[in-house]
C-alpha positions, 0 to 999 in steps of 0.5 A: 500500500503507497501511503504518500506520507510515508515519504515526506521528508523528516522536516514535517514536523518542523513546519507542521505544527499544531497551531494554537488558534486552530487547536483552540477552535477544535476544543471550542466545537468539540467540547470535550469532557475529560472522562470522555474518549475522542478520535483523531482520524488521519492524525499524521504524526499527532500534532492536534492529537497531542496538543488536545491531549495535553489538555487532560483529554483521552484520545486515540489517533488513527492514521495509515502511515506507520512511519508517521505513527512511529513519530507520533508514538515517540513524542507522546507514548500516553496516546493509543496510535493506530494504524488504519483509514477512515474507511477502516477504523480498527475499533469497536462500534460507538467507542468514541464521544467526539472525533476530529478530522484536520486537513485529512478528508481529500485524502479519503478514498471513499467518502461513503465509506469513510462516513459510515465509519466514523458513524459507526464508532462514535457515540449517539450525539457525538460531534465530528468536527471537520477542518478542510477546505472546499473546491469553491474556495481553493479556486480563489487561492492566489496559487492558481496563478502561479501553480495552476496544474498543481491547484488543479490536481489538488481542488479534483481531489477536494469534496465539495460542500454539497457532496460532504452534505449528500453523503452524511445525510446517508450515515445518520449524520447532520451539518450543525455549525460552519465557520469560515477560517482566513489565514492568519500571519502567525500561522504555525501550521504550515499547509497548503495556503500558508503563504497567503499574506506572506508569499516568501514562504513558499521559497522555504524547501522545508514548507513545501515538503511538508505540503502534499499538493507540492510532494505528490501533486506538482511536478518539478517543472512547474514548481520551479517556474511559478516560483520563479514568476512569483520571485519576479512579480514580488521584486516588480511589486506585481504581486499585489495586482496578481492577489488582488485578483482572488477573492476571499469572501468564501474564507480560505478553510472551514470548520464543519461540526457534524453531529451523530443523531440518536436513535 
């Protein structure tokens, strides 16, 4: 099984740190209790799992990458780390009181099976907090101007809000809240649109190496060409004109709160 994050470089954790603001919003929407049990699906190296567990919460992390989980376990051995996917979660039914899924839904290979699994392992009235972007949002990223093929490949793998809504309605889940997120200048988690307000961040190979769009969806020729064009536009002060052509009224990412309807 080819797990793309197995071969993302060792610098991943230097650029993909749990962002305090995002961690706080996850806690806000999850509304966890200390005596309850929570799941981080697609946990990677456990950045958000550990950040929330450090608040005194009980967490299990599930990820398909053994390499990522080994790194997570080296950082916190008190958390239960399991190899699995959103489509196949290796736990019993109705184990978890809540679930978080940060920037992972676009890696799920079968959305219907994944939400069926999440519905299976979460208790009635439990909450699932998704942090993701939508195709509509991603079309407003100025990255489209410099890396059009990479962004196209990224957009087509991202489920729309309408698709999520249609799928979850068949799995006993409902969307109860949606909150827009706009990239902040002090963002600690260097995911795809981290450089929205600071394009120089994309010139750092460590940052690019921690972003799956750059490592697995882009070709080196387009990346090099795009970076050269970006630098030229910054130097000639054309970048702001390019940036202003892309609107962000939709927000850059979304927090989506789902709840499992009690039977």
